[in-house]
N, C-alpha and C positions, 0 to 999 in steps of 0.2 A: 185253689189253695196253693200256697207256696210249698215246695218240697223241703224237707229237712235235710240239709247238706250233711249233717253228722250221720244220719241214718243211711244216706246214699253212699257216703265214703266208707264208713266203718261198720255198717249193718246193725248199729245199736241206736236206740232212741236217745235224744238228749233230754236234759231235765225240763226243757221248755216244749217238748213235743206234746201236741194236743191243744195248745193254746188257741190256734185259729179255729179248730173245730169246736172247742168249748165256747168261744165267743159266738160262733154261728149258732150253736145250740141254745145259748142264752137269748139270742135275738129271736129265736123261734118259741121261746117260753119253756124250753126243756131244761129246767133247773137241775134236776137230779142227774140227767144224762150229761149235762155240762160238768157237774162235779165229778162224775165217774170218769169222764174223759180227761180232765185236768183239775185236780182238787185245789190247786193254788189259785184258781180263777177268782175265788171269793176273797182272797187277800191281795191279789194283783189289782183288781179294780179300785178298791179304796186307796191303795198306794199311788196309783196314777192320778186319782182325784186329788189327793193331798199334794202331789207334785205340781199339778195344774194350779191349785189354790196358792201354792207357795210363789209361783211366778205371777199370778194375777193380783192377789191380795197382799200388797206390800205392808199393810198396817199390822199384820200378825206374823208371828214367827212359827212356822210349821216344821222346823228342823227336827225337833225331838220326836214328833209324831211320825215324820218320814223315816227316821232311823228305826224306830220301834216297828213300824209296819214293814220296812225292808228286811229286818231281821226275822220277823214272823213269817214273811213271805218266803224268804230263803229257806227257813226250816221246813215249812210245808212243802216247798218244791223238792228239797233233798229227801225228806221222808217219803213222799209219794213216788219219787223216782226210784228209790231203792225198793219200795214195796212193789211197784209195777215190774221192775226188772228181776228181782230175786225171790220175793215171797209168793208171787203168783204161780211160780213153777212147781211149788211143792203141793 
C-alpha cells in the first residue's frame, strides 16, 4: 500500500485515507469492512464508472450525472472525514 503523505507530514489522515484498504477489502468480499474503512467507496466507484463511460460512450452525455455523483461523493467524504477525526474521540 502507498503511504499517505499527509499523515506522514502532518500526523493527520486526509479525506482520502482508507481508499486503498477499502478497495482491497472490497476485492476480498468484505463489503461492511470496506464501508467502515472508507464510507465514500460506494459513491467513488459509480463516479469513476460514469467518468469512464463519459470517455468511452460519446453518444450520450454523462456530464450532469458526473456532477451529481461528484457532489454526493464530496459530501460523503467530508462528512466521514469529520466523523472519523472528531466524533470518534468522544
